[in-house]
RODO-2510 file (C-alpha; in nm, 4 decimals, decimal comma):
residues 242
     n   res          X          Y          Z
     1     m     9,6214    12,1742    13,5618
     2     s     9,6663    12,0385    13,9216
     3     g     9,5982    11,7293    14,1179
     4     q     9,3381    11,9175    14,3171
     5     a     9,1295    11,9990    14,0013
     6     t     9,1556    11,6276    13,8891
     7     v     9,0170    11,5050    14,2215
     8     r     8,7236    11,7474    14,2101
     9     v     8,6365    11,6533    13,8567
    10     l     8,6363    11,2744    13,9469
    11     k     8,4229    11,3287    14,2539
    12     a     8,1771    11,5123    14,0358
    13     l     8,1518    11,2381    13,7867
    14     l     8,1540    10,9444    14,0312
    15     p     7,7811    10,9880    14,1304
    16     v     7,6712    10,9779    13,7677
    17     a     7,8702    10,6619    13,6944
    18     l     7,7280    10,4906    14,0120
    19     r     7,3648    10,5710    13,9147
    20     q     7,4056    10,4239    13,5665
    21     l     7,5795    10,1149    13,6958
    22     q     7,3021    10,0600    13,9469
    23     g     7,0308    10,1197    13,6979
    24     s     6,8436     9,8352    13,5340
    25     a     7,0106     9,9073    13,1935
    26     t     7,2836    10,1483    13,0735
    27     g     7,1606    10,1683    12,7261
    28     d     7,3087    10,0589    12,3853
    29     f     7,5116    10,2227    12,1083
    30     a     7,3959    10,2151    11,7541
    31     l     7,6653    10,2559    11,4794
    32     t     7,6080    10,3406    11,1230
    33     v     7,8722    10,3232    10,8471
    34     n     7,8333    10,5327    10,5518
    35     g     7,4693    10,5819    10,6482
    36     k     7,3947    10,2009    10,6894
    37     p     7,3253    10,0686    11,0272
    38     l     7,4910     9,7542    11,1496
    39     s     7,2863     9,4274    11,1602
    40     g     7,3068     9,0807    11,2885
    41     e     7,6199     8,9873    11,4811
    42     l     7,7903     9,3219    11,4101
    43     a     7,5181     9,5042    11,5875
    44     g     7,5109     9,2564    11,8837
    45     a     7,8849     9,3276    11,9309
    46     l     7,8032     9,6755    12,0393
    47     k     7,5638     9,5767    12,3106
    48     v     7,6794     9,7383    12,6487
    49     d     7,7513     9,5165    12,9370
    50     s     7,7211     9,7199    13,2575
    51     k     8,0112     9,5172    13,4148
    52     l     8,2497     9,5671    13,1178
    53     l     8,1768     9,9336    13,0292
    54     d     8,5039     9,9958    12,8731
    55     a     8,5951     9,6543    12,7362
    56     p     8,6925     9,6790    12,3579
    57     r     8,4502     9,5451    12,0886
    58     s     8,6228     9,4160    11,7717
    59     i     8,4206     9,4710    11,4616
    60     d     8,4969     9,3876    11,0978
    61     l     8,3805     9,6683    10,8838
    62     s     8,5602     9,5777    10,5636
    63     a     8,2490     9,4871    10,3796
    64     m     8,0900     9,8320    10,4592
    65     i     8,3787    10,0701    10,3629
    66     h     8,5253    10,1791    10,0391
    67     g     8,8152    10,3764     9,9015
    68     g     8,8095    10,7519     9,9941
    69     t     8,6203    10,8992    10,2686
    70     n     8,4140    10,6975    10,5083
    71     t     8,1695    10,8110    10,7834
    72     l     8,1157    10,6277    11,1120
    73     e     7,8350    10,7682    11,3401
    74     f     7,7725    10,6632    11,6990
    75     a     7,4264    10,7235    11,8605
    76     g     7,2746    10,6226    12,2032
    77     t     6,9576    10,4224    12,1781
    78     t     6,8340    10,5493    12,5131
    79     n     6,8810    10,8438    12,7431
    80     a     7,0967    10,6279    12,9666
    81     t     7,3682    10,5588    12,7140
    82     f     7,7122    10,6515    12,8036
    83     a     7,8345    10,9724    12,6088
    84     n     8,1644    10,8891    12,4687
    85     a     8,3346    10,6305    12,2541
    86     q     8,6750    10,5519    12,1059
    87     i     8,7613    10,3972    11,7840
    88     t     9,0910    10,2302    11,7017
    89     a     9,1350    10,1215    11,3417
    90     w     9,3734     9,8957    11,1557
    91     l     9,4123     9,9403    10,7806
    92     y     9,6623     9,9058    10,5045
    93     v     9,7014    10,0581    10,1677
    94     p     9,8851     9,8537     9,8864
    95     w    10,1671    10,0293     9,7369
    96     a    10,0768    10,2189     9,4210
    97     q    10,4286    10,2068     9,2793
    98     n    10,6549     9,9196     9,1978
    99     a    10,9884     9,8891     9,3656
   100     a    11,2203    10,1347     9,1960
   101     a    11,5937    10,2099     9,2671
   102     k    11,5447    10,5817     9,2712
   103     t    11,2776    10,8525     9,3313
   104     e    11,2652    11,2233     9,3408
   105     t    11,0409    11,4530     9,5315
   106     t    10,9808    11,8238     9,4848
   107     v    10,8161    12,0608     9,7195
   108     p    10,4669    12,1581     9,5786
   109     g    10,4940    12,4981     9,4182
   110     k    10,8733    12,5043     9,4562
   111     s    11,1800    12,4009     9,2405
   112     f    11,3773    12,2143     9,5099
   113     g    11,3332    11,8856     9,6799
   114     l    11,5110    11,5455     9,7516
   115     d    11,6630    11,2970     9,5205
   116     f    11,6945    10,9396     9,6744
   117     g    11,8206    10,6072     9,5542
   118     y    11,8617    10,2627     9,7140
   119     t    11,9222     9,9346     9,5512
   120     c    12,0703     9,5971     9,6507
   121     d    12,2589     9,3509     9,4238
   122     a    12,0452     9,0617     9,5104
   123     a    11,9559     8,9064     9,1753
   124     n    12,1257     8,5675     9,2564
   125     a    12,1289     8,5933     9,6353
   126     s    12,1894     8,2817     9,8359
   127     v    12,2332     8,2052    10,2047
   128     g    12,5746     8,2981    10,3331
   129     q    12,6771     8,5138    10,0453
   130     a    12,7080     8,8947    10,1068
   131     i    12,4681     9,1308     9,9226
   132     n    12,5929     9,4783     9,8421
   133     c    12,3647     9,7675     9,8684
   134     t    12,4072    10,1287     9,7572
   135     v    12,2425    10,4479     9,8922
   136     s    12,2363    10,7899     9,7236
   137     a    12,0791    11,1046     9,8784
   138     r    12,0941    11,4662     9,7795
   139     r    11,9047    11,7919     9,7929
   140     f    11,8537    11,9756     9,4722
   141     g    11,7582    12,3211     9,3618
   142     s    11,7981    12,4627     9,6973
   143     e    12,0780    12,6336     9,8967
   144     g    11,9426    12,4718    10,2079
   145     y    12,1942    12,2863    10,4329
   146     g    12,1273    12,0539    10,7094
   147     m    12,0845    11,6805    10,8187
   148     m    11,8955    11,4212    10,6326
   149     l    11,7687    11,0850    10,7532
   150     a    11,7893    10,7844    10,5116
   151     e    11,5986    10,4821    10,6238
   152     v    11,6728    10,1800    10,4156
   153     g    11,4880     9,8610    10,4627
   154     l    11,6425     9,5093    10,5353
   155     p    11,4866     9,1702    10,4631
   156     p    11,4264     8,9281    10,7527
   157     g    11,7376     8,7358    10,8536
   158     a    11,9835     9,0017    10,7360
   159     d    12,3216     8,9993    10,9149
   160     v    12,4557     9,3474    10,8456
   161     d    12,8292     9,3880    10,8249
   162     r    12,9317     9,6158    11,0935
   163     v    13,2736     9,6703    10,9368
   164     s    13,1238     9,8243    10,6258
   165     l    12,9194    10,0677    10,8446
   166     g    13,2199    10,1542    11,0515
   167     k    13,4125    10,2540    10,7439
   168     l    13,1390    10,5108    10,6499
   169     l    13,1908    10,6606    10,9925
   170     d    13,5647    10,6631    10,9765
   171     y    13,5656    10,8521    10,6345
   172     w    13,2781    11,0915    10,7615
   173     t    13,0581    10,9691    10,4787
   174     i    12,7766    10,9498    10,7474
   175     s    12,7395    11,1258    11,0801
   176     r    12,6040    10,8206    11,2527
   177     y    12,3568    10,5194    11,2019
   178     e    12,1035    10,3238    11,3953
   179     l    12,0788     9,9545    11,3221
   180     q    11,7183     9,8345    11,3781
   181     p    11,5713     9,4787    11,3155
   182     d    11,4151     9,5612    10,9888
   183     r    11,6087     9,8722    10,8745
   184     i    11,9185    10,0942    10,9040
   185     v    11,8744    10,4751    10,9777
   186     f    12,1531    10,6828    10,8291
   187     y    12,2231    11,0336    10,9630
   188     l    12,3674    11,2422    10,6697
   189     w    12,5084    11,5928    10,6644
   190     s    12,6274    11,6446    10,3112
   191     s    12,8270    11,9584    10,2315
   192     v    12,8256    11,9137     9,8605
   193     a    12,5639    11,9616     9,5908
   194     e    12,6138    11,5996     9,4589
   195     g    12,4912    11,4758     9,7887
   196     d    12,6165    11,1439     9,9358
   197     r    12,6604    10,8065     9,7772
   198     f    12,7878    10,5023     9,9796
   199     s    12,7631    10,1262    10,0004
   200     f    12,7273     9,8648    10,2798
   201     r    12,6538     9,4928    10,2760
   202     f    12,4557     9,2297    10,4676
   203     t    12,4642     8,8485    10,4653
   204     p    12,1289     8,6515    10,4521
   205     r    12,1238     8,3864    10,7329
   206     y    11,8417     8,1700    10,5721
   207     s    11,6566     8,1402    10,2548
   208     i    11,3570     8,3676    10,2100
   209     h    11,0835     8,5040     9,9743
   210     a    11,0048     8,8309    10,1491
   211     k    10,9725     9,2164    10,1125
   212     a    11,1967     9,4567    10,3063
   213     a    11,0692     9,7634    10,4782
   214     p    11,0346    10,0640    10,2575
   215     a    11,3170    10,3127    10,2058
   216     k    11,2689    10,6759    10,3067
   217     l    11,4681    10,9946    10,2819
   218     v    11,3630    11,2681    10,5227
   219     d    11,4779    11,6283    10,5639
   220     y    11,5542    11,6345    10,9388
   221     y    11,4498    12,0067    10,9849
   222     n    11,1525    11,9701    10,7516
   223     p    11,0024    11,6271    10,8113
   224     d    10,7159    11,7087    10,5712
   225     l    10,9758    11,6879    10,2923
   226     s    11,0405    11,3166    10,2161
   227     a    11,1205    11,0831     9,9355
   228     v    10,9841    10,7163     9,9670
   229     i    11,0889    10,4052     9,7761
   230     a    10,8499    10,1104     9,7772
   231     p    10,9773     9,7840     9,9521
   232     q    11,2295     9,5763     9,7607
   233     y    11,1461     9,2037     9,7240
   234     f    11,4244     8,9583     9,8114
   235     v    11,4520     8,5975     9,7046
   236     v    11,7279     8,4252     9,8894
   237     s    11,8052     8,0667     9,7848
   238     p    11,9453     7,7853    10,0001
   239     m    12,3172     7,6981     9,9699
   240     p    12,3921     7,4362     9,7078
   241     h    12,4742     7,1619     9,9588
   242     q    12,1483     7,2223    10,1740
***
């Protein structure tokens, strides 16, 4: 917990590192995925270069993993192998649900939760024409009272009407908002059981076929309680004269 202790630890480790760097070999790592060792080019990617000890190795393991739990095991092939490794993984999981206008989440074993809705009138969207969106958010079955955060996704090229957002602040419909490149975060502090329901609009600047970011309602003081709506798909056509 002090600079003195850090210096002493580094001084103790430095001679070990120097001996390994000056040795003829520093050893290799072996990696097994779900009990199967790497082979060919994948195994070669783990070969340790004594001059680049902490350089990252990029390995595509998509053919060796499956849905559910996967086990990755590192082991040194010699006694000279370094004794730590760090894994950084990238993955995605496709949405199990189709885009819906509304969703409801109940706390497991309880009778209260969140009710969340988000929809945009974009059936015949075209460049330069405003799209109206409606957000609804409420708690149900609980006497709890507090702030909620509603994140609503925006498609690429959305020019949000700041006037429509300003009116929500003027009428105290929302406490505040954060406008981000791909979403708007609304801070809600509802004092009625019906919750909040409000609208805003944005104008697409160019034609697109794209999904927006997902929408999410979170209890500010209980972030484990949330309701998520799958991303909406937007098709914006060019203007007639284009």
